[in-house]
N, C-alpha and C positions, 0 to 999 in steps of 0.2 A: 879746190881754183889752184892753178898751178902755179908750182914756185916761185916760177921767176916772172910771176904780176903781182900785183898791188888789188884795193877794194876797184869794183868797175866804175861806181856812177862819175865820173869825173874829174877824181881828187887826183889819182896818177895813173898809167894806162905805162908803164915800159915796155908793153909789147909793139912784138915790132904790131908796123900797122893790118896787115890781114892777121894774125894769129886774133889783135885783140877786135880787129869784126867779126870772127866766129865767133869767139866765147864770147863776146857783151851778144848777140841775137840769138845766143844758146840758154842766156839766164834770161831774156827777151820772151820766148820762147815758156821757157818753166814760168817767168811767171803767170802769164795769158797762161798755161796750162792749171796751173796752183787757181785760182779765179774759177777758169771750168770747170775744176773738179769743186770745187767752192758751189758755182752754179748746180749744177747733181744734184750737190746732198740738198740744199736750201729747197729744191723745187718735189724730191724726193716725200719730202715732210708736209708740204704745202700748198702738193695738186689736192690733197684731200681732206685738210687742215679745216677748215673754215665748213665740208660738211660736216667734222666731225665735234665741234663746235655749236650745231646749230642741231644735231638730227640724234649726239652719244648727249654733248654738254645742256646741252638747251635752249642756250645763247639765241635771242631776237639778232635782228640785224642792228637793228640801235646798238646792245654791244660788242658784240662786233664790228662794227664800224669804231665805235671809241676803241678799242683794241688798238684797232691797227692804225687809227687816229696820232692814240700816246706812241707804238713800237716806230711809227715814224718817224716824228720826231726827232724820238733820244736816236734813232740811226743817222738825222741829219745832224744832232748837237753834236754826236760822238765822231765827227766828217771833221767837226772846226776840230775839239778839238787832238786829235787825231793828227791830223793836218801841223801843227800845232810841233806837235809833240814830237816828230820827223823828224821840224827844223835843227830839233836841239838832242834827236838822242841817234838817228838815221832811220830814210825813212826801209831799211829793209828788216831793223829789230822791231819799229813794227810789225809789215808785212806778217812777220814771224808774231809775235802776239795775239793778234790779226785770227790768223790759223787758230794756234793755239785756242785761243778763245772759242771757235768756229768751232773744232774741232771736239772741247773738251762741253760741250752746249749743241748734240744732237744726239745725244742718249736721254735729255730731257725730255724730250716728245716720249721716246720711245717707254720709259715708266711710267709714263704716264697715265696707261693699263692699272701695273699695280699699287698705283694710290686711288686711282679707279676700285680698285673693288677692295682697298683696305680700310680707307677715309673715305669716300662717300662720292659725288656732287662736287661739292664745294669745294674740298681741299685740291679736287680734278684741275677746277675750272682754276683757280690760284695758281696749282704747277704750270698748266700748260699760258695762264698769260705768261705767264715768269720765264715760263722757254722763250717765247714768241720779244717779247722783249731784250730778251738775251740776244736772241737770236740775234731781232735789227742791232744790236749796238754796236756787236760783235764783226759785223759785216760794216760796220759805220766805222769801226776803228779800221778793216784794213786796208779800207776803201782808198780813203782817199792820199797814206804812202803809198799807196801799192799803185795808186797812177803818177804820182812822185817820183818810183822808185822805174814807173816804162819811162817817162820823162827823162829825164838820169842814161839811164840805158841807150836810149833811140840817142842821145845828144854823141853818148861816148860809140856811138860805130858808126858816127856822120851817118844816122838814117834820118829820113825827114819822123815827124813826132805821125805826124797823120798816118804813117802805114802801123807805127806800133799801134796806136788804141784803137786801129784800126782791125788788124788781126787780136789786142784783147777780145771789144765787143764783140765779134764776131765764135773767137772759142766761146764768149761767158752766154752768147745767142746758143752756142748748139750743146753746153751746159744743161743750161737749161730742157733743152730737147731733151734730151737721154734719161735728165731726173723725172720730165712728165713724163716722158714712155717707161719708165722704172717702175712708176709710180701706180701706172695703171697697170705692169703684169704681174703686179706683184699685190695687188688691190683684188685681180682675180683669182690667181695658183691659189691665191689663201686664203679664198672662200670668202672674201670678200671680209678679211681681218685689213681693220687701221693700225693695231698695234706692230704689227709684223709687217706692215707697210714704212711706217717710221720708225720700222729699228736699222731697216735699212740705209737711211741718211747717215751712220757714222761710219758708211763703209769709207768713199769717198772722200770724206774730211780729215779721213786717216791721213791720206795716198797725200793728201795736199797739202798735209801737212808735212810730213817727207821731202815732199818735191822743196817746197822755200826753204824746206830748216838747211837738206841737203846744199838746194846751191848760197842759199847766203849766209846759215850756221857762222861759221868759218873767218868771212869775212863781216858780217855784223859792227863787232870790237874796230879792225881795221879801219871801215869805210867813217867810224864816231872821231876817229879822230884825227885821221888826213882832214877831215870837212874843221877839225877844230884846231888843226895846225894855217890849216885854207886864212881861217881866219880873224888867228893870229897873226898871219901874212901881212893880210890887207889893214889889220887894224896899227903896225909900227909902219909899213906904207902911209898907210894917213900921215899917222903923224912928223915926218919928218916931211911930205911933201907941204904941209900947214898947213893943210885941208880941216876946218874946226868939225868937230861933231857936236852934233847940237839936238837939246834934251830941255823934251817938251812935254811939259805935263798932260796929266791924261785926257785933262776937257782941252788942248790942249792937237794932243794926238787924232781926237777925233776926229774935230775940225780939221787937222787938213787934210786925215782920209776923206771925209764926208765933200772936201775943196778939190780934190785932186781927180777927181767920181765927174768927167762929163754926165750933161743930159741925157746924150744914147747912151750908156747905163742904166742912168735910173727908168727908160722907156720903156727899153728891152725889159728890167727885172719885173718894173710893173704887167709886160703885155704874159713873161714867163712864166707867173703868179697867177695869173689870170688865170692861166688856158692851165694852171699844173689844180686847178680848181672843180677841174672836171676830170683827171688823172684818178681817182680816186679807187683800191687796192681792186687788183683782180680776183681780188674772195667775191666778190657780189656777184662779178659775171656768176662766178660757179654758184655761187648761190641759185640764182637765175635760172641759169641749165642745168638746175639739182630737179627743181622741178618740169619739167617738161622734157625729160630725155634721160635714159638709159646713166645712172652715175658707171659704168663700168666703160661708158662713154666720154667722163670729164678730161680726161689729161687727153685727147684729142684737140677739145677745146683750145690747150693750152701751148701743145704744138703744131696748130695753124696762125699760133697768135705769133707765132717764132721765126717760123717756116719762114710766110708775106715779111719781118723786119729782118730776114738773116740774106735772104737773096735779093734784096730791092732797096737797103741805105747808104749800096754802096752808089747805084748810080744814084744816087736821087740830091744824094752831097754830093756828086761832082756837078749837078746840074745846076744847086745852091752856090757852088764856089766862081762860076763865070759873072757874075753880079750881081746886086744889092735886092736891083727888081726883079730877081731871079731865086734870091733866095726868098723873099718877102711873099712871091708866088705860088713859091714849092710849098712856104709854108701856110698860105691858108688854103691849098688845094690838101692840104693833114687835114684841116680845119674839119672840108665837110668830110672825107670820111671818116674821123669822130664822130661826128653828129650823124651822116649814114648809120653808123656803127651803135646810135646808141637808141636808133630809132630801130634796127634789127633786131636787137637785143630785145627792146618793150613792145613792138608790135607785132611781131612773128612770134609768138610759143611753141614753137618746136624746133627739133635738131633740125632745122634748114635754117632758120633766123638765127641761133645758136653760130653757127661753124660763117653762115654767109656774116655775122659784125665777128666773128673772133677774126677772118679774112680783111675791113675794115680798120681793128685796132691793129693792125698786123703795118697796114698801109698806115695807117696815121702814125705810127714811132715810126718808120722806115723816112716818110718823110721830115719832120718835126724832131724826135729828144737830139739826135748831132748836133740838127743844123740850128735848135736852143740858143744851145749850150757853144754852140761856135758864136754866134751874134751873141751871146753876155760878152766872154773871151776877149772880139775885137774892140771891142770896146771895154776892156780895161785899161789904164796905165803901166806902160813894161820898163819905163821910169825910174827913176830913185826917186826916191822923194826925202828932202831931210827931214828928220828927223824918225821918219817912216822904216826907211831902205828903202826894198820892193818888195812893192807888198803886192804884187800877184795876186802870192797863200792863200793874203789876209782876207782878200775882192773872193778870192773864190770859198772861204771860208763863211763871213756875212752873207754870199750870198745863199750856202747851202744852206745856211741858218733859216736864214726866208723862207725859205723854198718847203723846206723842212713844218716849218708852224703854219706854212699855206698847203698841205699836203697833211696834215694833224686835221683838222679843221675840216677841208674837203674830204676824209674818209668819215669824219662821228655827224656829218652834213649829211655826208650819203647816207648811213646807215637808219637815220632818224627818218630822210625822206622813202627810202623804203619799207620800211614801216609804218607808216600815214598812207600810201596805197596800198599796203597789203588789207588796213586798217577796212580801207576802203569797196575792201572788195575785188582788186587790182592789182590785187600779184603783187613782188614785190621789184615794182619800176621803177619809181620815182627820183633815184640815183638817177635813173638816164633822161632824166628829163632836166634832173637840176643836170648833166657833166653839157648835155645837149644848151643849156641855157648861161653856161662857165666859157661855155666857146664860142659864142657868137659874140660872148661882151668882149671876148679876147679878140676875134679876128678886126672887130670893131676900132677896137682902140690901137690893129697896130698898123688896118686902117690910117686913121686916122692922125700918126705918129708920124708914119712914110709919107702924108700928102701933106704934114703941118708943122713936124718938129724933125728929130734926127734919123729915124731911123730910116728917112727914102735914101737919103742922103750918100752920095758911090765912094767918094775919099776914105778909106781905111779910118777905122778913127782910133786906132793908135798908131798910125801915121802922126796926124793929127795930138794924138800925145804925146808923141818924143818928139815934136818939134820945135 
């Protein structure tokens, strides 16, 4: 960090405007690059992990679904915890810690070969399960603080947060593309060796750790100290102004929290939760595709999904920003895309069908993912609630927790449905029919709340909340 500057996170900034703008933008790029490297590392092992679990370790679709359920739930639960810790310890510290855990986790997948040769299938199953759970938890630990850090850096630079998060999303998607491509090349060049492919995941994770450590390691303590100083100063100012510090019991805090959330938030959460039942893990797409196409081509399925999302997310996001009506119409078109994807995966059992489904998945994500999060965000109050303080972070923690439970059940149900149709001689396609059902229900709920609830009102919810 330059010697004449302080922590960048909006606490102190004595640098001249031009230099501060350049410095914080450099930190933004490094943070986004670290997230991209973590995506590269994850996709290197995740591309073939479900195939390894089924073909080598003999797991059924139900068991794989249960594993994904536990992993997704713990990922979202750790997001809630890490977001709170970031407020206490500073986002930079938590990003470094989460990236360290990710780096320590990656060798576990490569070591599964040694565990398999030494202790057998059962021990390897437990080992890989622990590795997958550890992987998702480490992602959750770095994810929420990473979002907070990027938001702080964007504000410090004077730039709009949409641009900063757009950069992060674009680089993360690009990282997933690169990771999937590396996995495909490694798998083919190594003679279809799963273990050697998994071993490469540690390399980008190490570079991600070096990147965040050099970018934020020197100033993490300064950020935490500066934040504590600012908090103490605010407390003294409130005392001098005679502002009463409201103390609430735990039940009173829960009541105040629920009361501060307007009906539109709950309606949006219900719509998103139902749709998340259709968003089971991509492992089920991989398991379906491996039965109808060459395993060496599986990474191309992931790449197709990511390409469509990377190139189209921005344009659909801009269209959805024009009005609530445009937002809802874009979401419903995205719902149609995921229904088409599920139909292709279920009813077109060949390579062309898998790629067609992947294109529609990418369209769906481009039309819905960022827009759904923006919809929830627009109904989260930005005011300070007596006894709770600023509660936007708490709202996101609660939202992630709820969606984590939904994703857990989604993956568990998807695995059981896939095995159900497999037992009846229809291949492992039951999850896709379940996805169609959940999507239709979510779409109907969105239409209902748009016409008779609050999701169709043009007045921005945050204005209503702060008026």
